[in-house]
C-alpha positions as YAML, in Angstrom:
chain: A
units: angstrom
residues:
- id: 1
  name: MET
  ca: [0.00, 0.00, 0.00]
- id: 2
  name: LYS
  ca: [1.20, 3.49, -0.84]
- id: 3
  name: TYR
  ca: [1.39, 5.91, 2.06]
- id: 4
  name: PRO
  ca: [-0.17, 8.10, 3.14]
- id: 5
  name: ALA
  ca: [-3.18, 5.88, 2.49]
- id: 6
  name: VAL
  ca: [-6.43, 7.84, 2.31]
- id: 7
  name: LEU
  ca: [-9.33, 5.70, 3.55]
- id: 8
  name: GLY
  ca: [-12.97, 6.31, 4.42]
- id: 9
  name: PHE
  ca: [-14.26, 5.71, 7.92]
- id: 10
  name: ALA
  ca: [-16.13, 2.54, 6.91]
- id: 11
  name: ASP
  ca: [-12.82, 1.07, 5.76]
- id: 12
  name: ILE
  ca: [-10.98, 2.23, 8.88]
- id: 13
  name: LEU
  ca: [-13.59, 1.19, 11.46]
- id: 14
  name: PRO
  ca: [-12.75, -2.56, 11.59]
- id: 15
  name: ASP
  ca: [-9.12, -1.65, 12.38]
- id: 16
  name: LEU
  ca: [-9.80, 1.51, 14.41]
- id: 17
  name: ASP
  ca: [-8.36, -0.01, 17.58]
- id: 18
  name: GLY
  ca: [-5.32, -1.28, 15.70]
- id: 19
  name: PHE
  ca: [-3.72, 2.12, 15.11]
- id: 20
  name: ASP
  ca: [-0.83, 2.92, 17.40]
- id: 21
  name: THR
  ca: [-1.86, 6.57, 17.63]
- id: 22
  name: ILE
  ca: [-4.90, 8.51, 16.42]
- id: 23
  name: ILE
  ca: [-3.87, 12.11, 15.70]
- id: 24
  name: ASP
  ca: [-6.38, 14.94, 15.56]
- id: 25
  name: ALA
  ca: [-4.74, 17.74, 13.56]
- id: 26
  name: ARG
  ca: [-7.49, 20.28, 14.31]
- id: 27
  name: SER
  ca: [-7.23, 23.18, 16.75]
- id: 28
  name: GLU
  ca: [-7.57, 22.81, 20.50]
- id: 29
  name: GLY
  ca: [-11.06, 24.29, 20.42]
- id: 30
  name: GLU
  ca: [-12.33, 21.84, 17.80]
- id: 31
  name: PHE
  ca: [-10.74, 18.93, 19.67]
- id: 32
  name: ALA
  ca: [-12.40, 19.94, 22.95]
- id: 33
  name: LEU
  ca: [-15.87, 19.80, 21.41]
- id: 34
  name: ASP
  ca: [-15.46, 16.19, 20.26]
- id: 35
  name: HIS
  ca: [-12.89, 13.84, 18.74]
- id: 36
  name: LEU
  ca: [-12.35, 10.22, 17.80]
- id: 37
  name: PRO
  ca: [-12.02, 7.90, 20.82]
- id: 38
  name: GLY
  ca: [-8.48, 7.82, 22.12]
- id: 39
  name: ALA
  ca: [-7.21, 10.60, 19.84]
- id: 40
  name: ILE
  ca: [-4.43, 12.98, 20.82]
- id: 41
  name: ASN
  ca: [-4.46, 16.61, 19.72]
- id: 42
  name: CYS
  ca: [-1.57, 17.84, 17.56]
- id: 43
  name: PRO
  ca: [-2.87, 21.03, 15.97]
- id: 44
  name: VAL
  ca: [-1.23, 22.04, 12.72]
- id: 45
  name: LEU
  ca: [-2.92, 25.41, 13.32]
- id: 46
  name: ASN
  ca: [-3.90, 26.33, 16.86]
- id: 47
  name: ASN
  ca: [-6.93, 28.43, 17.81]
- id: 48
  name: GLU
  ca: [-5.17, 31.78, 17.40]
- id: 49
  name: GLU
  ca: [-3.41, 30.77, 14.19]
- id: 50
  name: ARG
  ca: [-6.66, 29.64, 12.57]
- id: 51
  name: VAL
  ca: [-8.13, 33.07, 13.26]
- id: 52
  name: ARG
  ca: [-5.04, 34.82, 11.81]
- id: 53
  name: VAL
  ca: [-5.09, 32.78, 8.63]
- id: 54
  name: GLY
  ca: [-8.84, 33.08, 8.21]
- id: 55
  name: THR
  ca: [-8.79, 36.83, 8.73]
- id: 56
  name: LEU
  ca: [-5.97, 37.25, 6.20]
- id: 57
  name: TYR
  ca: [-7.91, 35.13, 3.70]
- id: 58
  name: LYS
  ca: [-10.99, 37.36, 3.98]
- id: 59
  name: GLN
  ca: [-9.21, 40.72, 4.13]
- id: 60
  name: VAL
  ca: [-6.30, 40.20, 1.70]
- id: 61
  name: GLY
  ca: [-6.69, 37.00, -0.30]
- id: 62
  name: SER
  ca: [-6.03, 33.28, -0.49]
- id: 63
  name: PHE
  ca: [-2.41, 33.51, -1.69]
- id: 64
  name: GLU
  ca: [-1.22, 35.55, 1.29]
- id: 65
  name: ALA
  ca: [-3.26, 33.40, 3.66]
- id: 66
  name: LYS
  ca: [-1.73, 30.22, 2.24]
- id: 67
  name: LYS
  ca: [1.81, 31.58, 2.62]
- id: 68
  name: LEU
  ca: [1.21, 32.40, 6.28]
- id: 69
  name: GLY
  ca: [-0.60, 29.13, 6.86]
- id: 70
  name: ALA
  ca: [2.14, 27.05, 5.26]
- id: 71
  name: ALA
  ca: [4.80, 28.61, 7.46]
- id: 72
  name: LEU
  ca: [2.75, 28.06, 10.63]
- id: 73
  name: VAL
  ca: [1.83, 24.49, 9.67]
- id: 74
  name: ALA
  ca: [5.45, 23.60, 8.91]
- id: 75
  name: ARG
  ca: [6.65, 24.92, 12.26]
- id: 76
  name: ASN
  ca: [3.90, 23.12, 14.16]
- id: 77
  name: ILE
  ca: [4.47, 19.81, 12.41]
- id: 78
  name: ALA
  ca: [8.20, 20.04, 13.09]
- id: 79
  name: ARG
  ca: [7.50, 20.66, 16.76]
- id: 80
  name: HIS
  ca: [5.09, 17.72, 16.96]
- id: 81
  name: ILE
  ca: [7.68, 15.41, 15.39]
- id: 82
  name: ASP
  ca: [10.34, 16.57, 17.82]
- id: 83
  name: GLU
  ca: [8.14, 16.43, 20.92]
- id: 84
  name: GLN
  ca: [5.69, 13.59, 20.21]
- id: 85
  name: PHE
  ca: [6.94, 11.26, 17.48]
- id: 86
  name: ALA
  ca: [10.74, 11.29, 17.42]
- id: 87
  name: ASP
  ca: [10.95, 8.04, 19.40]
- id: 88
  name: LYS
  ca: [8.46, 6.10, 17.28]
- id: 89
  name: PRO
  ca: [9.76, 2.98, 15.49]
- id: 90
  name: LYS
  ca: [9.56, 2.49, 11.74]
- id: 91
  name: ASP
  ca: [6.43, 0.34, 11.96]
- id: 92
  name: TRP
  ca: [4.50, 2.90, 14.07]
- id: 93
  name: LYS
  ca: [1.07, 3.18, 12.43]
- id: 94
  name: PRO
  ca: [-0.79, 6.45, 13.02]
- id: 95
  name: LEU
  ca: [-4.23, 7.57, 11.83]
- id: 96
  name: VAL
  ca: [-4.45, 11.30, 11.05]
- id: 97
  name: TYR
  ca: [-7.56, 13.39, 10.56]
- id: 98
  name: CYS
  ca: [-8.78, 16.99, 10.57]
- id: 99
  name: TRP
  ca: [-12.19, 18.56, 9.98]
- id: 100
  name: ARG
  ca: [-12.82, 17.30, 6.42]
- id: 101
  name: GLY
  ca: [-9.65, 15.37, 5.62]
- id: 102
  name: GLY
  ca: [-8.09, 18.21, 3.67]
- id: 103
  name: ASN
  ca: [-5.05, 20.41, 3.99]
- id: 104
  name: ARG
  ca: [-4.36, 20.14, 7.72]
- id: 105
  name: SER
  ca: [-4.35, 16.37, 8.05]
- id: 106
  name: GLY
  ca: [-2.97, 16.02, 4.51]
- id: 107
  name: SER
  ca: [0.08, 18.12, 5.36]
- id: 108
  name: LEU
  ca: [0.84, 16.15, 8.51]
- id: 109
  name: ALA
  ca: [0.17, 12.77, 6.89]
- id: 110
  name: HIS
  ca: [2.39, 13.64, 3.90]
- id: 111
  name: ILE
  ca: [5.38, 14.49, 6.08]
- id: 112
  name: LEU
  ca: [4.93, 11.45, 8.34]
- id: 113
  name: ALA
  ca: [4.75, 9.23, 5.25]
- id: 114
  name: LYS
  ca: [7.90, 10.83, 3.79]
- id: 115
  name: ILE
  ca: [9.72, 9.92, 6.98]
- id: 116
  name: GLY
  ca: [8.67, 6.31, 6.34]
- id: 117
  name: TRP
  ca: [5.78, 5.65, 8.70]
- id: 118
  name: PRO
  ca: [2.71, 3.74, 7.37]
- id: 119
  name: VAL
  ca: [0.33, 6.61, 8.03]
- id: 120
  name: VAL
  ca: [-3.36, 6.54, 7.16]
- id: 121
  name: GLN
  ca: [-5.38, 9.71, 6.56]
- id: 122
  name: LEU
  ca: [-9.12, 9.69, 7.25]
- id: 123
  name: ASP
  ca: [-10.96, 10.68, 4.09]
- id: 124
  name: GLY
  ca: [-13.68, 13.16, 5.00]
- id: 125
  name: GLY
  ca: [-12.09, 13.78, 8.39]
- id: 126
  name: TYR
  ca: [-14.03, 14.32, 11.59]
- id: 127
  name: LYS
  ca: [-17.12, 15.24, 9.58]
- id: 128
  name: ALA
  ca: [-17.25, 11.74, 8.05]
- id: 129
  name: TYR
  ca: [-16.73, 10.19, 11.48]
- id: 130
  name: ARG
  ca: [-19.51, 12.29, 12.99]
- id: 131
  name: THR
  ca: [-21.89, 11.26, 10.18]
- id: 132
  name: HIS
  ca: [-21.18, 7.62, 10.99]
- id: 133
  name: VAL
  ca: [-21.76, 8.09, 14.74]
- id: 134
  name: SER
  ca: [-25.05, 9.91, 14.19]
- id: 135
  name: ALA
  ca: [-26.32, 7.18, 11.88]
- id: 136
  name: ALA
  ca: [-25.16, 4.41, 14.22]
- id: 137
  name: LEU
  ca: [-27.00, 5.94, 17.18]
- id: 138
  name: GLU
  ca: [-30.17, 6.27, 15.13]
- id: 139
  name: ALA
  ca: [-30.04, 2.48, 14.59]
- id: 140
  name: PRO
  ca: [-28.16, 1.11, 17.63]
- id: 141
  name: PRO
  ca: [-27.18, -2.57, 17.74]
- id: 142
  name: GLU
  ca: [-29.69, -5.14, 18.96]
- id: 143
  name: LEU
  ca: [-28.57, -5.87, 22.51]
- id: 144
  name: ASP
  ca: [-29.96, -7.80, 25.47]
- id: 145
  name: TRP
  ca: [-30.67, -4.80, 27.68]
- id: 146
  name: ARG
  ca: [-31.27, -5.16, 31.44]
- id: 147
  name: VAL
  ca: [-32.47, -1.95, 33.07]
- id: 148
  name: ILE
  ca: [-31.49, -1.27, 36.69]
- id: 149
  name: CYS
  ca: [-34.41, 0.58, 38.31]
- id: 150
  name: GLY
  ca: [-34.86, 1.92, 41.81]
- id: 151
  name: THR
  ca: [-35.65, 5.03, 43.79]
- id: 152
  name: THR
  ca: [-33.01, 7.70, 44.36]
- id: 153
  name: GLY
  ca: [-30.32, 6.46, 46.72]
- id: 154
  name: SER
  ca: [-31.06, 2.78, 46.21]
- id: 155
  name: GLY
  ca: [-27.56, 2.13, 44.89]
- id: 156
  name: LYS
  ca: [-28.15, 1.83, 41.15]
- id: 157
  name: SER
  ca: [-24.92, 3.61, 40.19]
- id: 158
  name: ARG
  ca: [-22.84, 1.63, 42.68]
- id: 159
  name: LEU
  ca: [-24.37, -1.57, 41.37]
- id: 160
  name: LEU
  ca: [-23.47, -0.63, 37.79]
- id: 161
  name: GLU
  ca: [-19.91, 0.20, 38.86]
- id: 162
  name: THR
  ca: [-19.64, -3.17, 40.60]
- id: 163
  name: LEU
  ca: [-21.07, -5.01, 37.59]
- id: 164
  name: ASP
  ca: [-18.47, -3.31, 35.41]
- id: 165
  name: ALA
  ca: [-15.71, -4.26, 37.86]
- id: 166
  name: ILE
  ca: [-16.61, -7.96, 37.73]
- id: 167
  name: GLY
  ca: [-16.66, -8.05, 33.93]
- id: 168
  name: ALA
  ca: [-20.29, -7.47, 33.01]
- id: 169
  name: GLN
  ca: [-21.21, -5.28, 30.06]
- id: 170
  name: VAL
  ca: [-22.37, -1.88, 31.35]
- id: 171
  name: LEU
  ca: [-23.54, 1.31, 29.70]
- id: 172
  name: ASP
  ca: [-23.08, 3.84, 32.50]
- id: 173
  name: LEU
  ca: [-24.73, 6.94, 31.07]
- id: 174
  name: GLU
  ca: [-24.16, 9.02, 34.20]
- id: 175
  name: ARG
  ca: [-20.43, 8.33, 34.13]
- id: 176
  name: LEU
  ca: [-20.26, 9.11, 30.40]
- id: 177
  name: ALA
  ca: [-22.21, 12.33, 31.01]
- id: 178
  name: ALA
  ca: [-20.26, 13.31, 34.16]
- id: 179
  name: HIS
  ca: [-23.55, 13.85, 36.00]
- id: 180
  name: ARG
  ca: [-25.66, 11.94, 38.51]
- id: 181
  name: GLY
  ca: [-28.87, 12.64, 36.68]
- id: 182
  name: SER
  ca: [-30.85, 14.81, 39.11]
- id: 183
  name: VAL
  ca: [-31.12, 18.42, 40.20]
- id: 184
  name: LEU
  ca: [-28.25, 17.69, 42.62]
- id: 185
  name: GLY
  ca: [-26.32, 15.60, 40.10]
- id: 186
  name: HIS
  ca: [-23.64, 18.06, 39.02]
- id: 187
  name: LEU
  ca: [-20.18, 16.69, 39.85]
- id: 188
  name: PRO
  ca: [-17.84, 19.22, 41.46]
- id: 189
  name: HIS
  ca: [-14.76, 20.10, 39.39]
- id: 190
  name: GLU
  ca: [-15.93, 17.92, 36.47]
- id: 191
  name: PRO
  ca: [-17.87, 19.72, 33.74]
- id: 192
  name: GLN
  ca: [-20.17, 17.77, 31.49]
- id: 193
  name: PRO
  ca: [-18.87, 16.96, 28.01]
- id: 194
  name: THR
  ca: [-20.48, 18.46, 24.93]
- id: 195
  name: GLN
  ca: [-23.49, 16.70, 23.42]
- id: 196
  name: LYS
  ca: [-21.34, 15.41, 20.56]
- id: 197
  name: MET
  ca: [-18.70, 14.07, 22.95]
- id: 198
  name: PHE
  ca: [-21.41, 12.36, 25.01]
- id: 199
  name: GLU
  ca: [-22.68, 10.68, 21.86]
- id: 200
  name: THR
  ca: [-19.14, 9.64, 20.90]
- id: 201
  name: ARG
  ca: [-18.72, 8.02, 24.32]
- id: 202
  name: ILE
  ca: [-22.01, 6.15, 23.96]
- id: 203
  name: TRP
  ca: [-21.18, 4.97, 20.43]
- id: 204
  name: ASP
  ca: [-17.69, 3.87, 21.46]
- id: 205
  name: THR
  ca: [-19.11, 1.86, 24.36]
- id: 206
  name: LEU
  ca: [-21.89, 0.23, 22.34]
- id: 207
  name: ARG
  ca: [-19.61, -0.86, 19.49]
- id: 208
  name: CYS
  ca: [-17.52, -2.98, 21.84]
- id: 209
  name: PHE
  ca: [-20.41, -4.99, 23.31]
- id: 210
  name: ASP
  ca: [-20.96, -8.69, 22.60]
- id: 211
  name: PRO
  ca: [-24.62, -9.04, 21.48]
- id: 212
  name: SER
  ca: [-24.80, -12.53, 23.02]
- id: 213
  name: ARG
  ca: [-24.28, -11.15, 26.54]
- id: 214
  name: PRO
  ca: [-26.58, -8.87, 28.56]
- id: 215
  name: VAL
  ca: [-25.94, -5.14, 28.83]
- id: 216
  name: PHE
  ca: [-26.82, -3.42, 32.11]
- id: 217
  name: VAL
  ca: [-27.98, 0.19, 32.13]
- id: 218
  name: GLU
  ca: [-29.69, 2.49, 34.62]
- id: 219
  name: SER
  ca: [-33.28, 3.69, 34.17]
- id: 220
  name: GLU
  ca: [-32.31, 7.20, 33.13]
- id: 221
  name: SER
  ca: [-34.58, 9.95, 31.94]
- id: 222
  name: LYS
  ca: [-34.17, 11.39, 28.47]
- id: 223
  name: LYS
  ca: [-31.66, 13.94, 29.78]
- id: 224
  name: VAL
  ca: [-28.67, 13.41, 32.05]
- id: 225
  name: GLY
  ca: [-27.94, 16.88, 33.32]
- id: 226
  name: ASN
  ca: [-27.82, 19.04, 30.20]
- id: 227
  name: LEU
  ca: [-27.22, 16.15, 27.81]
- id: 228
  name: ARG
  ca: [-29.77, 14.19, 25.78]
- id: 229
  name: VAL
  ca: [-29.64, 10.41, 25.54]
- id: 230
  name: PRO
  ca: [-30.02, 9.49, 21.83]
- id: 231
  name: GLY
  ca: [-33.68, 8.74, 21.17]
- id: 232
  name: ALA
  ca: [-33.22, 5.30, 19.61]
- id: 233
  name: VAL
  ca: [-30.99, 4.17, 22.48]
- id: 234
  name: MET
  ca: [-33.58, 5.40, 24.98]
- id: 235
  name: ASP
  ca: [-36.35, 3.55, 23.10]
- id: 236
  name: ARG
  ca: [-34.41, 0.27, 23.33]
- id: 237
  name: MET
  ca: [-33.81, 0.79, 27.04]
- id: 238
  name: ARG
  ca: [-37.43, 1.59, 27.81]
- id: 239
  name: ALA
  ca: [-38.67, -1.56, 26.11]
- id: 240
  name: ALA
  ca: [-36.25, -3.84, 27.99]
- id: 241
  name: PRO
  ca: [-36.69, -6.11, 31.04]
- id: 242
  name: CYS
  ca: [-36.18, -4.38, 34.39]
- id: 243
  name: ILE
  ca: [-34.47, -5.14, 37.69]
- id: 244
  name: ALA
  ca: [-35.97, -3.32, 40.68]
- id: 245
  name: VAL
  ca: [-33.33, -2.55, 43.32]
- id: 246
  name: GLN
  ca: [-34.76, -2.13, 46.81]
- id: 247
  name: LEU
  ca: [-33.00, -0.60, 49.81]
- id: 248
  name: SER
  ca: [-34.43, 0.67, 53.09]
- id: 249
  name: ARG
  ca: [-34.91, 4.42, 53.38]
- id: 250
  name: PRO
  ca: [-32.43, 4.81, 56.28]
- id: 251
  name: ASN
  ca: [-29.79, 3.08, 54.15]
- id: 252
  name: ARG
  ca: [-30.69, 5.25, 51.18]
- id: 253
  name: VAL
  ca: [-30.09, 8.33, 53.33]
- id: 254
  name: ARG
  ca: [-26.71, 6.93, 54.40]
- id: 255
  name: LEU
  ca: [-25.73, 6.19, 50.82]
- id: 256
  name: LEU
  ca: [-26.71, 9.65, 49.61]
- id: 257
  name: MET
  ca: [-24.80, 11.25, 52.46]
- id: 258
  name: GLU
  ca: [-21.70, 9.43, 51.21]
- id: 259
  name: ASP
  ca: [-22.27, 10.18, 47.52]
- id: 260
  name: TYR
  ca: [-23.09, 13.85, 48.05]
- id: 261
  name: GLU
  ca: [-20.53, 14.62, 50.73]
- id: 262
  name: HIS
  ca: [-19.46, 17.72, 48.78]
- id: 263
  name: PHE
  ca: [-22.87, 19.29, 49.43]
- id: 264
  name: ALA
  ca: [-22.61, 18.55, 53.15]
- id: 265
  name: ARG
  ca: [-19.35, 20.53, 53.15]
- id: 266
  name: ASP
  ca: [-20.84, 23.39, 51.12]
- id: 267
  name: PRO
  ca: [-24.46, 24.18, 52.11]
- id: 268
  name: GLY
  ca: [-24.40, 27.28, 49.91]
- id: 269
  name: ALA
  ca: [-23.87, 25.21, 46.79]
- id: 270
  name: LEU
  ca: [-26.61, 22.81, 47.87]
- id: 271
  name: ASN
  ca: [-29.06, 25.64, 48.50]
- id: 272
  name: ALA
  ca: [-28.34, 27.10, 45.07]
- id: 273
  name: GLN
  ca: [-29.37, 23.78, 43.51]
- id: 274
  name: LEU
  ca: [-32.45, 23.49, 45.73]
- id: 275
  name: ASP
  ca: [-33.60, 26.86, 44.42]
- id: 276
  name: HIS
  ca: [-34.31, 25.14, 41.10]
- id: 277
  name: LEU
  ca: [-37.19, 23.33, 42.85]
- id: 278
  name: VAL
  ca: [-39.10, 26.46, 43.89]
- id: 279
  name: GLN
  ca: [-41.71, 26.06, 41.15]
- id: 280
  name: LEU
  ca: [-42.42, 22.50, 42.25]
- id: 281
  name: HIS
  ca: [-42.46, 22.95, 46.02]
- id: 282
  name: GLY
  ca: [-42.91, 26.66, 46.72]
- id: 283
  name: ARG
  ca: [-40.66, 29.21, 48.39]
- id: 284
  name: ALA
  ca: [-41.62, 28.28, 51.95]
- id: 285
  name: ARG
  ca: [-40.62, 24.62, 51.54]
- id: 286
  name: ILE
  ca: [-37.33, 25.52, 49.86]
- id: 287
  name: ASP
  ca: [-36.53, 28.02, 52.63]
- id: 288
  name: ALA
  ca: [-37.16, 25.28, 55.20]
- id: 289
  name: TRP
  ca: [-34.75, 22.99, 53.35]
- id: 290
  name: HIS
  ca: [-32.20, 25.82, 53.24]
- id: 291
  name: ALA
  ca: [-32.47, 26.11, 57.01]
- id: 292
  name: LEU
  ca: [-31.80, 22.38, 57.44]
- id: 293
  name: ALA
  ca: [-28.74, 22.60, 55.17]
- id: 294
  name: ASN
  ca: [-27.39, 25.68, 56.96]
- id: 295
  name: SER
  ca: [-27.83, 24.08, 60.38]
- id: 296
  name: GLY
  ca: [-26.02, 20.89, 59.37]
- id: 297
  name: ALA
  ca: [-29.13, 18.70, 59.62]
- id: 298
  name: MET
  ca: [-28.21, 16.90, 56.43]
- id: 299
  name: PRO
  ca: [-29.70, 13.45, 57.21]
- id: 300
  name: GLU
  ca: [-33.06, 15.06, 57.96]
- id: 301
  name: LEU
  ca: [-32.86, 17.13, 54.79]
- id: 302
  name: VAL
  ca: [-32.00, 14.12, 52.65]
- id: 303
  name: ASP
  ca: [-34.87, 12.14, 54.16]
- id: 304
  name: GLN
  ca: [-37.32, 14.93, 53.41]
- id: 305
  name: LEU
  ca: [-36.06, 15.27, 49.85]
- id: 306
  name: LEU
  ca: [-36.62, 11.55, 49.31]
- id: 307
  name: VAL
  ca: [-40.14, 11.55, 50.75]
- id: 308
  name: GLU
  ca: [-41.36, 14.83, 49.28]
- id: 309
  name: HIS
  ca: [-39.49, 15.14, 45.99]
- id: 310
  name: TYR
  ca: [-37.58, 12.18, 44.64]
- id: 311
  name: ASP
  ca: [-39.84, 9.23, 45.49]
- id: 312
  name: PRO
  ca: [-43.08, 10.80, 44.19]
- id: 313
  name: ALA
  ca: [-41.34, 11.81, 40.96]
- id: 314
  name: TYR
  ca: [-39.96, 8.30, 40.52]
- id: 315
  name: LEU
  ca: [-43.31, 6.62, 41.11]
- id: 316
  name: ARG
  ca: [-45.03, 8.94, 38.64]
- id: 317
  name: SER
  ca: [-42.60, 8.14, 35.85]
- id: 318
  name: ILE
  ca: [-41.23, 4.61, 36.13]
- id: 319
  name: ASP
  ca: [-44.29, 2.59, 35.00]
- id: 320
  name: ARG
  ca: [-45.06, 5.07, 32.24]
- id: 321
  name: ASN
  ca: [-41.55, 5.08, 30.79]
- id: 322
  name: PHE
  ca: [-40.30, 1.51, 31.31]
- id: 323
  name: VAL
  ca: [-42.99, -0.79, 30.00]
- id: 324
  name: GLN
  ca: [-41.71, -4.00, 31.61]
- id: 325
  name: TYR
  ca: [-41.27, -2.51, 35.09]
- id: 326
  name: GLY
  ca: [-44.42, -4.26, 36.31]
- id: 327
  name: GLN
  ca: [-42.69, -7.61, 35.78]
- id: 328
  name: ALA
  ca: [-39.34, -6.48, 37.17]
- id: 329
  name: ARG
  ca: [-37.07, -8.88, 39.00]
- id: 330
  name: VAL
  ca: [-36.74, -7.63, 42.60]
- id: 331
  name: LEU
  ca: [-33.22, -7.32, 43.98]
- id: 332
  name: GLU
  ca: [-33.05, -6.47, 47.68]
- id: 333
  name: LEU
  ca: [-29.93, -4.96, 49.20]
- id: 334
  name: GLY
  ca: [-29.53, -5.47, 52.94]
- id: 335
  name: ASP
  ca: [-26.88, -2.79, 53.42]
- id: 336
  name: ILE
  ca: [-24.56, -0.49, 51.48]
- id: 337
  name: ALA
  ca: [-21.22, -2.15, 52.20]
- id: 338
  name: GLU
  ca: [-19.02, -3.14, 49.27]
- id: 339
  name: GLN
  ca: [-19.75, -6.84, 49.75]
- id: 340
  name: ASP
  ca: [-23.49, -6.21, 49.47]
- id: 341
  name: PHE
  ca: [-23.04, -4.76, 46.01]
- id: 342
  name: VAL
  ca: [-20.58, -7.48, 45.00]
- id: 343
  name: ARG
  ca: [-23.07, -10.20, 45.96]
- id: 344
  name: ALA
  ca: [-25.88, -8.43, 44.10]
- id: 345
  name: ALA
  ca: [-23.74, -7.90, 41.00]
- id: 346
  name: GLN
  ca: [-22.58, -11.51, 40.97]
- id: 347
  name: ALA
  ca: [-26.19, -12.71, 41.20]
- id: 348
  name: LEU
  ca: [-27.16, -10.58, 38.20]
- id: 349
  name: HIS
  ca: [-24.08, -11.46, 36.21]
- id: 350
  name: ALA
  ca: [-24.65, -15.17, 36.73]
- id: 351
  name: ALA
  ca: [-28.33, -15.09, 35.74]
...
């Protein structure tokens, strides 16, 4: 094969995990919005340089813009070779792409191929990849879904984490979305990904599953924080068999106190989130919950939130949205210790 080889995403997909390095030649800003799974960012034009070249193109003309761009691209590629690729062996096989598979990735791929590496350039670039992901999520693979249901604090997320740890197939939408899926679900110091990145993470997880084995997923709503679960994936989940996790309310309070310890340390942040519930519960109720948070009465506050907010909302929605919930397998947890979740996960994994 002559290098750089220029291949479409359909041709690359079967060997996507076989590349030694996937190189995104776009700017830092483009990369942050979304990128191929496992890619590293080696901009041939960074954010500022793209603006400079684009401005020159509009104000002066393409020839002057191309001269500036070529000089910047050459310097950046040289730096990437020195800093990132100088130690790579002769058989190192990289995949290179940019926005549409044009000048940026073409320049980098050409130089890498001239050095002697068997480089592949993605024809159509990120745009072709994104088209594939969108289509794949509109028609997700037929999988044996098992939906983990349960009221807030019943341990659904911990159970999924334990299932994953023992080798079960798990689609953990909250982990992929960096959000716990409720008004208090924002994770401190971890922003949510973009919608496109969330979809990339879902697609990348789904493509690795074995259709002959069950896939465990939590009974999420259509949105996890600010992110939307792809409609076709949600439809498959909502039609699937359910597992109803049950845990006593005192244990649910204990579990939530552990999971939301950051709110216990910062009542102000908690109260700011509770303010989003004013329309549902009225100002007087929210003010009473603020007072509990400010006084350190967190267990009492959590218990009230379960009884007055979370449990009624769950009961209103679960039967309507998950059609097999009425026939759900009941899974009772006696406590919230690690061994309780290991036993529960092993029972599900073995079924």
